[in-house]
N, C-alpha and C positions, 0 to 999 in steps of 0.2 A: 614199541610204538612206531607207527609209520611216520616218516619225516616229510613234512610239506616243504617243498623247495620254492619259497616265495621271496620277494624283495624284502631285505632286512630293514628293520626299523629300530631306532633307539641305540644304535651301535656306532655313533659318529666318532667317539673317542678311539675305539678300537680300529676303525678304518683310517683314522688320522695317523695311527702308528704305522699302518701299511703304506700310507702316502709318504711318510717321512723316510721309510726304508727305500721306497722307490726313488725318491729324490736323492738319497745319499749315494746311489750307484753301488756297484760291486756286489759281492756275495753277502747275504744276510740270512740269518736263521731266526725266525720268530715262532714261538710256540703259543698257541691260544688254548687255554684250558678252562674247563667249566663243567658244571654238573650235566648229567644226562638230561636232554630236552631243553637245554639253555639256549640253543640256537647256534651251535658251533658250525654245523654244516651250512646253514643259511648264511652265516657270516662269510664262510669260505667261498660260497657261490657268489656273494656280492663282491668279494675281493677279486674273484676271477673276472667278473664283468668289468670292474674298474681297471684291472691290469691289462686286459685285452684292449680296452678303450685307449689306454696309454701306449699301445703298440707292442706290448710284450707277447711272446708266445707262452702258452701255459700247458704244463703237464700235470693234470689232476691224478694223483695216485691215491686210490681208495682201497686199502687192504680189506680183504674179506668180501669183495663185491663181485668178483669174476665167476664164471661158470665152474672153474676148477679151484675155487677159493679154499676148499677143505685141504687141498694139497699145497697151499702156500708155505714157503719156507720161513724160517725164523727171522730173516733179515729184510723182508718185503721186496726181495728181488723179483719174485714172480709178478706182483702187481705192477712194478715198474716196467717189466718187459711187456705186459699186456697193454699198458698205456702207450708206450712208444710204438708198438705194432699197430694199435688202433689209429694212431695219428702219424703213421709212417710218411704219408705224402707231405705232411707239414714239415717234417724234419729230414726228408731223404737227401736234400742237398748237403746236409752235414755228413753224409756217408756213414750213418751209424750201424750199418748192417753187421759188419764184423764185430764191432764192440758189443752190439746187442746180442749176437749169437754167443759171445763169450760169457756174458752175464746170464743168459738163459741156461747155459751148461752148468755154470756155478750154482744157479738156483736149484736145478735138478739134483745136484750133488749135495747141497747143503742140507736139504730136508727141513723138517720142523724143529729139529733139535739144535740148540745154540752150539752144541759141540761140533757142528759142521762148518764152523768158521775157518776160513783160509785166508792168508795174506793176499793171495791173488785177487780176492774180491775187491780190495781197495784199488788195485791197479785197473781192473776191468771197469769199475764204476767211474774212475777218473777219466779213462779213455772215452767212455760213453758221454759223460757230461761235458768234457772238453770239446768233443765234436759238435754236440748240440749247441754249446755256447758260442762257437765261432760264427754262427749264422745270425747272431743277434741275441739281445738279452732275453733270458727265459726265466719263468717263475715255475717252481715246483710246489704244488699244493697237495699236502698229504693229510687226509682226514682219518680220525680215530686211530692214531698211531699207537695208542695203548693196546690195540689188538695185536701188535707185533712184538715179539720177544725182544728183538734188538733193532730198533728203528734208526739208531744213530749213524751206522756206517753209510747208508744210502743218502741220508739227508745232509750229513756233514760233507760228503763227497760232492754233492750238488752245490753246496755253498762254496767250497774251495774252487770250483770251476766258474764262480761268478754268478751263480743263480740266486735269485731271491726265493727263499724257502719259507713257506707258511705251513705249519703243522698244527693239528688240533688233538687234544687228548682229554679224557674224562678226569675230573677232580676225584681224588681218592686213590688214584693208581700211581701216584708219584713215587711210591716206595719200591716199586719193582726195579730191579737193577738196570734193565735196558732203558726204561723211561727216565730214571734218575740220571743216567749218563747223558741222555739227550737234553734234559733240562739244564744240566751243568754246562753243556756245550753251547746252548742257545745264546744269541746276542740279546734277546729280550723275551721274557715270559709275561704274557698278558692274561690276567684272570677275568673271565666274563662273569660279571655279577648279574643279578636279576634285573629285568627291565623295569623302568619306572612305571608306576601305576597307570599314568595316562597313556603311555605307549602300549602297555598290555591291554588296556581297555580298547584302544584303537584296533589292536590286533583282533580282539574278540568281535568287534563290530564289523570288521572287514572280512572275517574268515568264513562266514556262513552263507554268503550269497543271497541273503534276504534281510529286510529291515529287522533289526533285533529289538525286541521289547526292552524298554528302558531299565527294567528291574534286573535283567539277566547279568550284566557285568558286576553289579554290586553283590548279587548272590554268589557268583563265582569267586569274587574277591574274598568274601567271608568264608566260603567253604575251603578254598585253597590256601588261604593265609599267605605265608611266605612263598609258596609255590605259584602264586598268581603272577609273579615276575618271570616264571619259567615258561617260555612260549610253547615248548613241546607238551608240557603238562596241560596248559590251557587248551590247546587245539585238540589234544587227544581226549580230554574230558568233554569238550563240546561234541566231538564226534561220537563218544560213548553215550552221552545223553540223547543224542539224536537217534542212535541205533536202538536205544531202549524205548523210544517213543515219548520220552519226557520232554524233549525239545521238539516242538511241533509248530507248524505254521497255522496261525489263526487270524483271519481277517487281514491277511497281508503282512503280519508280523510274526517273527520267530519268538515263541513264548515258552516259558518253562512251566510244565504242569506241576502242580502240588509243590510250590516253592518252599513250603514249610517242612517238607520231607528232606532228609539229608541228601547231599550230593556226594557220590562216591568217586574215588579215583578209578580209572579204567583198569581192567584186570592185568594188563601187561605193564603197568607203571613200574619204573625202576625201583621205587621204594618197596613195593610189594615183592618184586623179584629179589631184592636184597634180603628181605625178611625170609622169603622162602628158601634162599640159598643157605641160610643159617640153620635150617632143619626144623622139624616139627616142634621142639620145645620153644623155639623163637616165635613160631606162628601162634602157638597157644598163649605165650606170654603177651605178645602184641595184642591179641584179641581180648585178653583179660584187662590189660591197661585201657583199651578202648572202651570196653563195657563199664569198667570202674570209673571212667571219665578222669583218668589220671590217678596215680598212686603215690603215696609218700614212701620214703625209704623205710619208715617204721612199719609200713603195711606188708613189706616183703615176706616176713616169716609166715603170716597168715595166707598170703597169696601162694607161696610155695607149697604150703600144706594143702590148699584147695587143688592146686595143679598136680599134686602127687610127686613133686620133685624136691630134691634137697635144697636147702637154703643157699649153699655155695654155688650149686649149678644154676639156680635161679638168678643169683647176682651176676654170675659170669655171662649168662645169656642177655641179661639186661644191659650190661656194659657193651656187649657186642652190638646190640640194637642202637644204643646211643652213639657208638663209634660209627655205625653205618648211617647215621643221621635219620634213622627211622623214628626214634624216640628222642625227645629233648628233655633236659633236666634244668630246672630253674635253680637259683642260688639257695632257695629254701629246701632243696632236696626233693621237690615234687617232680615226678616223671610223667610225661604225657605224650600223646602222638604229635607228630610234627604239624599236622593241620587237621581240621575237622573232617575233611574228605577222606583222609587216610584212616581216621578213627571209624568213620562210617563203613569203609570197605573192610576193615579188620573185624569189626563187630558183626558184620553180616556175611562173612565168608563161609564157604562150605565146610562143614565139620566143626564149626565153632560153637561152643557152648553158648546158648542164648543168654541175653542180659539177665532176665529174671532167674534163670537156672544158676548162673554164677552167684548172684546176690543171695539166692536161697541157700546155696552150699556154704557161703561165708556165714550167713545168719545162723545156720544149724551148728556150725563149729563154735561160733561165739556163744550161742545158747548153752551148748554142752559145757563150755569153759565156765560160763556164768553159774551153772548148776553145781559144778565141782568146787570152784574156789572163789567165784566172784572176780572182781577186779577188771571187769569189762566196761569200757566206756559206753554208757547207756545211749548216748547220741549216735555213736557209730553203729551200735546194735540196732537201734530203731531205724536208722537209714537203710540198712541191709534188709531188715524185716519188711519195710514198706516197699522196697524195690524187688523183693523176692516173690511177691504175690502170694497166691493161695497155697503154694507148695510148702511154705513154712508153717509147721504145726506149732500153735501157741496154746499155752495153758491160760486159764482165767487170770491169774495174778499178773502175767506178762501183758495181757490185753489191757488190764487196768493201769499198768505202768505206762503203756503207750499213751493212753488217754491223759495221764498226768503230765507226761513229757509234752504232749501236744498243747495242753493248757498253758504250761510254763513258756512255751515258745510262741504263743499266739501273737504277742505284741511285737517282738523283735524279729521273729522269723516265721511269718504267717505261711509262706509256701511250704516250709518244712513241716509246720504244724498240720497243714492240710494233708500232706502225704501220710503222716502218722495217724491222723484221725481217720482217713479212708481205710488204712490198713486195719485199724481196730474195728471199724464198723463192719468190715467184711466178716469178722469173726463173732459178731453179736447176733442173737436170735431176733429176727424181724418181728416187729409188733410189740416187743418188750419195752419197758420204760427206758432202759439204758440205750437201746437202739434208737428210740425216738430222740432222746437228748443228744446223742452223738450225731445223728443225722442233722439236727438243728445246728450243731456246732460246725459240721462239715459244710453245710450250705452257706453259713456266714463266712467261713474261710474261703470257700470257692468264689464267692462274690467279691471278696477283698483281693484275691490273688489272680483271678481270671483263669484258674486251672479247672475249666469246666469238664475236661475229659475224666476227672476223678469221679464224676457222677455216673459214668457209664456202668461201673460195677454195681452201683446202688440199683439202677434200673434192671440190670440183669438178675440180680438177687430177688428183686420184687417179682419179676416175671417167672422165675423158677419156682418160687414159693407159691405163687398164685394169690391174687388180691383178696380172696375170701378167707384165706387161712390165717391171716395175720391176727385176727381177733379170736381164733379158736382156742378155747381153754383158758382165756384170760378173764380176770375179774372185771367188774364194771368200770372201775377207774382205769385199769390197764387198757380196756377197749377204747375208752376216750382218747388215751394216748395213741393207740393204733390209728384211730380216725384222724388225729392230728398229723400223724406220720404220713397218712395217705395224701393229705393235702400237700405235704412237703415233697412227696414222691411226684405228685403232679407238677409242682414247681420245678423239680429236678428235670423232669421230662421236657418241660417248656424251655428251660435254659439250654439243655443239650440240643434240642431242635433248632433253637435260635442261632446257636454258634456253629453247629455242624452243617446246617442247611438241609438235613435229611430227617425224616421221621425215625424214631427208634426202631430197631429190627424186631423187637418182641411185640407180638400182637396185643398182649395185655397192657403194655405201656402205651402203644399207639392209640388204643381206645381212650386213654386218658386225655389225649389231645383233641378228641372230638367234643370235649366240654370246654367251656370258657375257663380262663385262668382262675378267675374268682368264682365262677359258677353263675354269674349274673349277666354275662354278655349275651347279646342277641344271637351270635353265632359262635361256634367253637374255635379254639385256637388254630387247629390245623387248617380249617377253611379260610381263616384270615391270613395265616402266614404262608401256607402252601397252595392255597386256592382250591383245596379239595379236602374231603374228610380223610382221616388217616386210619381209622379202625377197621377191623374185619367185618365183612358183610355189607360195607357201605360202598355205594357206586361213586367213584370219583367224578367230580364235576368236569365239564368240558373245557372250562376256562377259568374266569375270574371268580371271586367270591361274591356272595350276594349281599354283603353288608360290611360293616366295619366294627371292630371290637371297641366298645366304649364302656368300660367298667363303670358301674354305678358309683355314686359318691360313697365315701366311707370315712370313718374316723381313722386317721393314720398317725403313725409315730414318726420319729425322725429316722434318717438314714443311718448307715453304719458308723459314721463319725459324729453323729449328733449327740444330744443328751443321753440317748440310750445306746451308746456305742459299745465297743468290745470290752473296755475296762469295766463299765458299769454292769454289763451282763455277767462278766467274770465274777464281780463281787457278789452276785446273787447265787453263784454256784456253791454247793456244799463241799466239804473237804474231799468227797469222793469224785468231784468233778461233774456232778449233775447240774442241770440247768433247766429253766422253764422251756416248754415247747416254743417253737417259733411264734412270737406274739401275733395275734390276729391283726392288730393295727399295723405292724411292720410288714406282715404278709400282704396286706391290702396296698400299702404304699409301694411295695416292690412290684406286685403284679400290675398295678395301675401304670407304673412307669414303663414296664415291659410292653404294655398294650400300645403305647405310643400315642394315645389320645390326649391332645394338649389340654383340653378343657378339664377332663377328669384329673389329669396330672396336676394342673394348677390348683384345683380344689383340694386334692389330697395334700399337696405341698403346704397350702395355707393352714389346713386343719391339723397338720402335724406340729404346729406351734412355731414353724419357721416363717419368716417374712421375706420371700424372695424379692430381689430388686427388680425394677422395671426392665433393666438390661437382661437379667436372667430369664424373666418371663418372655421377653422378645426372642431370646436364643432358644427357649423351649419351643415356641410356636414355629420358628424357622426350621428347627431340627425335625419336628413332627411333620411339617409340610412336605419334607422330602423323604420321610420314612427312616430317618436316622435314629433308630431305636437306641443305639449305644449312647449317643449324646444325650438323648432324653433321659435315660436311666442315670447317667452320671450327674446330670443337672439336679434331678429330683432326689437321688439317693446320696449325693455328695461324693467326695474324692475317694471314699472307702470302697466304692464300686469300681472295679477295674475290668476293662475290656481289652483282651490281647490284640496285638496287631494282626494275628491270623484269625481264621474263622470268618463266617459270613458277616457278622456284625462288625468285626474289626476291619475287614477289607472294605466293606461298603462305607464305613466311616472315613477311610482314606480317600475313597472316591469323592465324597462330599467335601472334605476339607481341602483336597488338592484342587478341586474345581473352584471353590471359593477363593483360594489363594492364587488363582490364575496359573497354577502349575498343571496345565492340561495334559501334558505328556505323561506325567505320573498318574493323573486321574484315569487316563485311558488304559495305562498299564494295570491299574487296580481293577478296572472293569474286566479286562481280559483275564486277569487272575481269577476273578469271581466266576467267570464263565467256564474256564478250563478246569479249575481245581475243586469246585463245589457243585456237584451235579444237581442238587435240588433246585427246583424252580420257585424260589421264595419271593416274598414281597420285595426284599432287598435286590434280588436279581432284576425284577421289573423296573424298579426305580433307577438302578445303575444303567440299564439300557436307555432309559429316557435321558439321563444326563449325557450318555455317549452320543445320542442323537443330536442333542443340543450342541455339543462340542464339534461334531463333524459338520453340522450346518454352518457354524461360525467359521470353520476352517475352509469353507468352500468345497466340501465333499458331500454334495446332495445325495448321491447314490448310497453312500455309507450311512448318512443320516436316516434316509428312508428305510434302510434295512434294519437299523437298530430300533427305529420306531415300530416297525412291523413286528419285530420280535418281542416287544414289550406288550404283554397281555393286558388289556384294559381291566382295571380293578377299581371298585369304588373308592378304596382308601387312597388311591393316587389320581383321582379324577382331576383335581386342581393342578397337580404337577404335570399331568399329561397335557392339559390345556396350555399351561405355561410353555411347554416345549413346542407345541403346535404354533403358538404365537411367535416364538423364536424362529421357527422355520419360515413362517410367513414373512417375518422381518428380513430374513436373509435371502429370500427368493422373490421379493417384489410383491408379495400379497399383503402389504401393510394395512390397507383399508379394510381388510377382513378381520383385523385383530380386535377392534373395539366391540363389534357385535358378538363375537365369540366369547370374549371376556365377560361381557354383561350377562349373557345367557348362563354361563357357568356360575358366576357369582350369585345370581338370583336363585338358582337351583340349590346351591350349597347353603346359602343363608336360610332358605326356607326349611332345609333339613337340619339346621342347627350345626352345620359342619363348616366352620369358618377358617380352619387352619390353612395357611398358605395363600389366602385370598389377597392379602396385601401385596405379596410378591407377584401374583398373577396380574393384579390391576396395575402395579407399577410398570411391569413389562409392557402391558397393553397400552398404557398412556404414553410411554416413551415411543412406542411404535407408531401410534396415531399421530403424535406431535411431529415426528420426523417426516411423516408422509403428508403433513399439512392437513390432516383430517381434524379440523377444529371442532366440528360437531361431535365426532366420536370421542375426542379428548374431553370435551365438556361433559358428555354423558358419563364418562368414566370417573370424572371428578365428583359427580353427584353420587355415584355408586360408592366411592371411597369415603365420602362424608357419611353416608348411611352406615358403612362398616365401622367408621370411627365412633359413631354414636353407640354402636352395639358392643364394641370391644375395648374402647378407651384408647390408651396410649399406644397400643400395638400398631395402629394404623397411622401414627404420626409421620413416619418417614414417607409413606406413600401419599399422605395428604400434602405435605410440603412440596413433594415433587410434582404432583398433579397441578397444584396451584401455580407453581413456577412455570410449568410448560403451557398451561392454558392462558395464563396472564403474562407470560414472558417476563417473569420477575426473577432477576438474578439473585437477589437476597434470599428468596425462598429456595432457590436452587442450591445455594451454598448450605443452607440448613439441612436440606435433604441429603446432599452428597456427604456432609460430615457424618450424618447418622449412618449412611451406607458404609462409609470408611470405618467408622467405629465398629460396625457389625462384621467387618472383614469380608464383605462380599465384593471382591474386585471386579468380576464380570459385570455386575449391576452398575458399579461405579463407572466402568468403561462406557457402557451404553448411555448412562445419564450425561456424562461429560460430552459425548458426541452430540447429543440432542441440544444441550444448552449452548454449545459452540455456535449453533445456527443463529441465535439471537443475542448472545452476550456482546456488550459493547467492544470488549477485547476478547476475541475468541482464542487467542494464542495459548494461554495457560490451559484452557479446557481441551483444546486439540492436542497439546503436548501430552497431557495425562492420558487421554484416550489412545493416542498413538503408542505411547510407552506400554500401556496395558495390552493393547491389541498385539503388539510385537511380542510381548512376553507370553501371551496365550498362543501365538501362531494363528490368530484369527484373520485369515486373508480377506474374508468378505468385509470385516470391520475396517481393515486397513484401507480397502478400496473406498469405503464410505468416508473415512477420514480425509483421504485425498480429494474426494468430491467436495466435501465441505470446505476444505482448504481453498480449492479453486473458486468455490461460490463466494467465500468471504474475502478473497484476494489477499491472503496472507502467505508468508513463506511456509514451505512444507516443514512440519516438525521433524525432529530427529529424536530417536529414543535416547534417554539419558544413558551416559556411559559409553556411547558409540565412539566418540572422539578419543576417550581415554583408552578403550580397547584397541582402536586403530593405531594410536600412538605406540602402545605396547608392542603390537605386531611389527610396526615399522622399526622400532628399536631392535627387536629380536632379529629381524632380517639383516640389519646393518651389522650386528654382532656376528652373525653366521657368515656374512661376506668376509669379515675380518678373519675368520677361521679358515677361509679358503674354500668354502663350499660353493658349488654351482647352484644355479637357479633350481635345477631338478632336485638336488640334494636338500636345498632349503625347503622346497615344497614337501618332500618326504618327512623332513624333521617337524615341520609345522602342521603336517596333515592337511594341506590345502593343495589346490591344483597349481601347476607350474605357471599357468596364465595369471592366476591371482598374484603370485610373486612378481611377475613382470609388471602387472598393473601398479602394485605398490611402488616398485622401483621407478616407473614412469612418473608417478606423482612426486616421489622424493626428488628426482632430478629436477622437476619443474620448480619445486619449492626451495631447493637448496642451491641451485645453480651448478651443481656438480654434473660433469659430463660422462662419468664412467663409474663403474663399481669401485675401482681403485681409489678415485678421488673421494667417493662417498665414505669409504672405510678410513681414509687418511683424515678427512674432515671430522669424522666421529672421534678418532683418537686425539685430535687436537682440541676437542670440546667445542667445536663450532656449529654443532647441529642441534643443540638443546631446544632453542626456540622454534626452529623449523619443524622439528618432529612433534613437539608437544603443542 
């Protein structure tokens, strides 16, 4: 891996050792050892800068870097000669020419064999270093001395002549005779550990030359595990991701494409080189452990059999990989790759048996053993069958056994049960009753676990067989089951499309999406979700949809964890594991929830026998208003419905939640992930762009806001949300008086169409905007509109009604009621806007301004902060400070004082705290003023004497 020579961070203790040696005077030999990529060279470079600044002359000896490096001798005489010749002008007053010529002759004679040692080498080195040392103190810096067979003679000779010697070597090479001699002779050996996480994250952020997306450091930390503290690994992995096109600039941020896909170590990483150096058996074993996701010691016989090697050889290679720190073993005897990125590289390497192929080979051997004598753990066998794919041939009894195991595992291990159920379904005849029952079970498990990718095989099998052949040759009752199965196939297609963001590849499946989910919607699912038909022979629309999916009312049952939950459905199963087809009432409840229509969901919810609270009904309408289908489904179906963090629905839900929690940086990161990683142009994409536009407007980025808004295709299902964003833009850009007319127009149009979802949020934002602009008539008109909405929807509009009354009548009591409801709803941006408006008329504006200022600071909403300052001036009160600022400032000041006590300069303190040197100077100026100290020394002494506690805090 290429080495980046940059200023070192996070190595203050190691540099302190160098400072101690410098202060001690005389000759000293310090060895710095650490893993490959840990930053030995960078530390040596920083030490060189520090030593030069202290007035020392420096001889950097770098074995193996010269043009004739392949001819270097075994004692590093040639690199020393090259360095002195390169810097001859610096040392010529010492008259080293004769001594240097003698060392050069000895280097030529010594050769690469340690047998070339001669006693005259010691004399010649002594003469050379004595001459150099007479002209002033000199430091010799030798990098990667493990590349030299016998480094001790040169370095100990330099120390005897009074030089300060710093040498670096790689961990794991200490047992070679030459290096062992050097370590024994050293005055001090310092081991470089991994960088702290915060230092490593700072390195990541500073390394790429562009603003890094907030998610990237966390993703790297997860992938690299303990190697995240290895700067060489971090920088090389970033460079590799960028070279592959996975790390790319999007809207001014450096983002990772497809973050759910594994991050691999770069091809030249030292762990991969170590594994390769151990030979082909080690590479195959490493890949097997990676694919197997770790192996137990008890798995070794089976693994050796699959690999075609003897058990003894397999164990020996395993020990070698552990000794090389490529694999790690836990106390329970489980062996795994050192980090997920290494496992990803090993599993995907050239010539490696694919994951499914390895599991299939293991499954076949276990099946053969089972047929011969039994005694095979059924869980282990089922796991390998499920992961082995279609390559594993199964007889009917084993398929039935898989289904039995899946049923037994449903309650405690639903994810495992889903894998086994999918494996069994793959081997059943489509259209048959067992296939229908198993499909029902799989759908239930997928909904509970979020493993929607398991449905792809179902859709592929349906397309390969053809929709018309499922009922061919079946009796009347079986044909009814096949028709039931077709409805579930349509549901599977909908679920895959919702989470993947793309229509299924198979034309037969895509055509299912041109129908509504329940078959009674005014438009098809594809037109609602993708904005265009999906089936063959259909002309895609040019833009948005022509309507919104509103499933008709239906009698519905409970969600997965209600009275008709998994346990009760299991009780209806017969001993063979059969079950009723997916019940119509539950199907309707599910598909209604997935449609995102709040009125239909609420009706289905109530008819299922459950009585949702007013709070849950409010959450339902708020989620539907912003197209958060994941939250709608979870509310209606209960906790048994799981949406993974990845996938279109999961990522968009993060956008919504982070926006509401005022964590706008993470919300924007999720928006960028949606754009880069999911190519489909779904309803969720349009909604995420609208939220991004609102964030950018509040942050004082009108150009970005306009671009996001332009990218969001207008669709009827998001008409209210789009108007809500436009009013926000008017509010941030001085068009406040246009907000009330726009909101009233949209409200009347939506109410006339019977589509009221989100109107209370729209009208609340509009009334805040009108009130802030002193548009009293506009605010009064919006109050009338909100009262009409309250009459039509009941308690849903209570919050907006309290707020409108408060702002129109300047009633602080009503304002408190409204803001408490907003706070309970968890909508911090709305709370921020409300507090700011109420501060204009409240008798004591300070608490309102304080909360608005704190939230605006948290969001990074610069335009809101400017308005807070304007209202502060208008009301003649002190400017608020964000909570925690004083505490954070005090912590920073205490840390600066501690670092002064350690002897660090302002520049070094700035590097340690990752701030500018000017910031450190400003902190010191304030500390001097508050404490009466006149110098850094007095400040440190006062701190040690305990006299600064009150001044700092």
